Backbone as numpy.savetxt, mean C-alpha at the origin, in Angstrom:
# Nx Ny Nz CAx CAy CAz Cx Cy Cz
9.64 -4.91 11.33 8.58 -5.58 10.62 8.63 -7.06 10.96
7.51 -7.65 11.27 7.45 -9.04 11.69 6.62 -9.85 10.71
7.20 -10.92 10.19 6.50 -11.83 9.30 6.16 -13.09 10.10
4.86 -13.34 10.30 4.45 -14.46 11.14 4.81 -15.81 10.52
4.67 -15.93 9.19 4.95 -17.22 8.55 6.42 -17.59 8.67
7.30 -16.61 8.45 8.73 -16.89 8.48 9.32 -16.76 9.88
8.60 -16.10 10.80 9.02 -15.91 12.18 10.38 -15.21 12.28
10.46 -14.04 11.65 11.68 -13.26 11.77 11.33 -11.78 11.85
12.24 -11.01 12.36 12.09 -9.56 12.45 13.20 -8.93 11.61
12.83 -7.93 10.81 13.80 -7.30 9.92 13.66 -5.79 10.05
14.78 -5.09 10.12 14.78 -3.64 10.17 14.47 -3.11 8.77
13.34 -2.44 8.62 12.92 -1.90 7.34 13.51 -0.51 7.12
13.43 0.32 8.13 13.91 1.68 8.03 14.25 2.18 9.43
15.24 3.01 9.55 15.65 3.51 10.85 15.53 5.03 10.87
14.86 5.55 11.90 14.68 6.98 12.04 15.52 7.47 13.20
16.23 8.57 13.01 17.02 9.17 14.08 16.82 10.67 14.02
16.05 11.20 14.98 15.78 12.62 15.01 16.62 13.36 16.05
17.50 12.65 16.77 18.37 13.29 17.73 17.65 13.87 18.93
16.52 13.30 19.31 15.71 13.80 20.42 15.85 12.93 21.67
16.88 12.15 21.73 17.21 11.26 22.85 16.23 10.10 22.95
15.81 9.74 24.18 15.04 8.51 24.40 13.57 8.65 23.99
13.00 7.53 23.52 11.57 7.46 23.18 10.81 7.02 24.43
9.73 7.76 24.76 8.91 7.43 25.91 7.51 6.97 25.53
7.02 7.38 24.37 5.65 7.04 24.00 5.53 6.94 22.49
4.68 6.02 22.05 4.33 5.88 20.64 2.82 5.75 20.58
2.18 6.53 19.71 0.72 6.49 19.60 0.29 6.57 18.16
-0.95 6.13 17.91 -1.52 6.20 16.57 -3.02 6.35 16.69
-3.66 6.79 15.60 -5.11 6.87 15.54 -5.60 5.75 14.63
-6.54 4.96 15.12 -7.06 3.83 14.35 -7.60 4.31 13.00
-7.22 3.61 11.95 -7.65 3.97 10.61 -6.79 5.05 9.96
-5.75 5.47 10.63 -4.87 6.51 10.12 -3.49 5.93 9.86
-2.72 6.61 9.01 -1.34 6.19 8.75 -0.36 7.02 9.56
-0.87 7.85 10.48 -0.03 8.73 11.25 0.38 8.09 12.57
1.66 8.23 12.89 2.21 7.70 14.13 2.88 8.87 14.86
2.59 9.01 16.15 3.18 10.05 16.97 4.21 9.41 17.90
5.40 10.02 17.99 6.46 9.50 18.84 6.88 10.60 19.81
6.84 10.28 21.12 7.23 11.24 22.14 8.63 10.94 22.65
9.51 11.92 22.59 10.91 11.80 23.02 11.15 12.62 24.28
12.35 12.51 24.83 12.78 13.36 25.94 12.68 14.84 25.58
13.10 15.16 24.36 13.24 16.56 23.98 12.27 17.01 22.90
11.15 16.32 22.76 10.16 16.75 21.78 9.26 15.64 21.30
8.38 15.98 20.40 7.40 15.05 19.84 7.40 15.22 18.33
7.25 14.11 17.60 7.14 14.17 16.14 5.96 13.34 15.68
5.46 13.63 14.48 4.42 12.82 13.86 4.91 12.43 12.47
4.82 11.15 12.14 5.24 10.66 10.83 4.08 9.92 10.18
4.11 9.82 8.86 3.13 9.02 8.12 3.81 7.75 7.65
3.13 6.63 7.79 3.66 5.33 7.39 2.98 4.91 6.08
3.75 4.37 5.16 3.18 3.81 3.93 3.02 4.83 2.82
2.40 4.37 1.75 2.20 5.20 0.57 0.77 5.69 0.52
0.56 6.84 -0.11 -0.78 7.39 -0.27 -1.52 6.66 -1.40
-0.80 6.29 -2.43 -1.42 5.63 -3.57 -0.93 4.20 -3.66
-1.82 3.28 -4.01 -1.37 1.90 -4.17 -0.45 1.76 -5.38
0.41 0.77 -5.34 1.28 0.47 -6.47 0.43 -0.31 -7.48
0.30 0.23 -8.69 -0.58 -0.39 -9.68 -0.08 -0.14 -11.09
-0.59 -0.97 -12.03 -0.26 -0.82 -13.43 -1.41 -1.36 -14.27
-1.69 -0.70 -15.40 -2.76 -1.17 -16.29 -2.21 -1.29 -17.71
-2.53 -2.38 -18.39 -2.09 -2.53 -19.77 -3.20 -2.09 -20.72
-2.94 -2.19 -22.03 -3.89 -1.71 -23.05 -5.19 -2.50 -23.09
-5.19 -3.74 -22.58 -6.40 -4.56 -22.62 -7.34 -4.28 -21.44
-6.94 -3.40 -20.52 -7.79 -3.07 -19.38 -7.53 -3.92 -18.15
-6.46 -4.70 -18.17 -6.11 -5.53 -17.02 -5.24 -4.72 -16.06
-5.64 -4.65 -14.79 -4.91 -3.91 -13.77 -4.27 -4.90 -12.82
-2.99 -4.69 -12.53 -2.29 -5.46 -11.51 -1.92 -4.47 -10.42
-2.31 -4.78 -9.17 -2.02 -3.86 -8.08 -1.55 -4.60 -6.85
-0.85 -3.86 -6.00 -0.34 -4.41 -4.75 -1.03 -3.68 -3.61
-1.66 -4.46 -2.74 -2.28 -3.91 -1.54 -1.54 -4.53 -0.37
-0.71 -3.74 0.27 0.24 -4.22 1.28 1.20 -5.19 0.59
1.24 -6.45 0.98 2.12 -7.39 0.27 1.32 -8.39 -0.57
0.02 -8.18 -0.70 -0.83 -9.03 -1.53 -0.92 -8.47 -2.95
-0.76 -9.33 -3.95 -0.85 -8.93 -5.35 -2.22 -9.34 -5.88
-2.92 -8.37 -6.51 -4.28 -8.61 -7.01 -4.36 -8.19 -8.47
-5.38 -8.72 -9.15 -5.63 -8.33 -10.54 -7.11 -8.03 -10.71
-7.39 -7.08 -11.60 -8.75 -6.66 -11.91 -8.81 -6.45 -13.42
-9.94 -6.82 -14.04 -10.13 -6.55 -15.46 -11.26 -5.55 -15.60
-10.96 -4.37 -16.12 -11.95 -3.31 -16.25 -13.01 -3.64 -17.29
-12.68 -4.47 -18.27 -13.63 -4.81 -19.33 -14.79 -5.65 -18.82
-14.70 -6.21 -17.61 -15.81 -7.00 -17.08 -16.99 -6.14 -16.66
-16.81 -4.83 -16.58 -17.91 -3.93 -16.20 -18.97 -3.90 -17.29
-18.58 -3.90 -18.54 -19.53 -3.88 -19.64 -19.71 -2.48 -20.19
-20.00 -2.40 -21.48 -20.13 -1.10 -22.15 -21.45 -0.41 -21.81
-22.47 -1.15 -21.41 -23.78 -0.56 -21.13 -23.89 0.03 -19.72
-22.88 -0.15 -18.88 -22.89 0.35 -17.51 -22.56 1.84 -17.52
-23.50 2.66 -17.00 -23.29 4.11 -16.98 -22.62 4.51 -15.67
-21.59 5.34 -15.79 -20.80 5.74 -14.63 -20.79 7.26 -14.54
-21.04 7.77 -13.33 -20.86 9.21 -13.11 -19.46 9.43 -12.56
-18.97 10.63 -12.68 -17.62 10.96 -12.26 -17.46 10.73 -10.75
-16.44 9.97 -10.37 -16.16 9.69 -8.97 -16.85 8.45 -8.42
-17.70 7.81 -9.20 -18.42 6.62 -8.74 -17.50 5.40 -8.78
-17.64 4.52 -7.79 -16.85 3.28 -7.78 -17.41 2.28 -8.78
-16.50 1.59 -9.45 -16.91 0.56 -10.41 -17.08 -0.78 -9.70
-18.07 -1.56 -10.09 -18.25 -2.89 -9.49 -17.30 -3.90 -10.13
-16.07 -3.96 -9.65 -15.05 -4.82 -10.23 -14.83 -6.07 -9.37
-14.50 -7.15 -10.03 -14.18 -8.40 -9.34 -12.66 -8.49 -9.20
-12.20 -8.57 -7.96 -10.77 -8.62 -7.67 -10.35 -10.08 -7.49
-9.28 -10.48 -8.18 -8.74 -11.83 -8.06 -7.38 -11.75 -7.39
-7.12 -12.65 -6.46 -5.84 -12.71 -5.76 -4.82 -13.46 -6.62
-3.64 -12.88 -6.80 -2.57 -13.55 -7.54 -1.55 -14.21 -6.61
-1.46 -13.71 -5.38 -0.48 -14.25 -4.44 0.04 -13.15 -3.54
1.18 -13.43 -2.90 1.74 -12.43 -2.00 3.26 -12.35 -2.19
3.83 -11.25 -1.73 5.28 -11.01 -1.80 5.86 -11.05 -0.40
7.14 -11.36 -0.30 7.82 -11.31 0.99 8.03 -9.87 1.44
8.23 -8.97 0.48 8.45 -7.55 0.76 7.30 -6.75 0.20
7.10 -5.54 0.72 6.09 -4.66 0.15 6.59 -4.13 -1.19
5.84 -4.32 -2.28 6.28 -3.88 -3.60 6.38 -2.36 -3.67
7.41 -1.85 -4.32 7.59 -0.43 -4.54 7.17 -0.04 -5.96
7.38 -0.94 -6.91 7.01 -0.72 -8.31 6.43 -2.02 -8.84
5.37 -1.91 -9.63 4.79 -3.11 -10.24 4.36 -2.75 -11.65
4.55 -3.65 -12.59 4.11 -3.41 -13.95 3.82 -4.73 -14.64
2.92 -4.65 -15.62 2.62 -5.81 -16.44 3.29 -5.62 -17.80
3.38 -6.66 -18.57 4.01 -6.58 -19.89 3.19 -5.64 -20.76
3.85 -4.80 -21.52 3.22 -3.81 -22.41 2.39 -2.78 -21.64
2.80 -2.45 -20.44 2.04 -1.49 -19.63 2.92 -0.30 -19.28
2.27 0.77 -18.91 2.97 1.95 -18.44 2.89 2.00 -16.93
3.98 2.33 -16.29 3.99 2.42 -14.82 3.30 3.68 -14.37
2.67 3.61 -13.17 2.01 4.77 -12.58 2.73 5.14 -11.34
């Protein structure tokens, strides 16, 4: 993993499948899947999480992490008169809170339940 601001490289995770040397690495744009070709076989792995790290408190304030950026959203800004059908996206205003040096694994706000 490379952080441009700090200019350092850090080993995040190490994979060893015992398939000898790596000859090729490929991915599909917009996908989290990475294919690795070895001397003795090929594997496909998924990178990252399927669900974002998020938490919501009783007042409707959501704090979430998208990659290493921390954002907040208030669900009460939608308004009570806004009609929503099941599966429809809500028109929410996202505010940036800042960023983390590492990708967050768990995030919670005070008086909130973790998801």
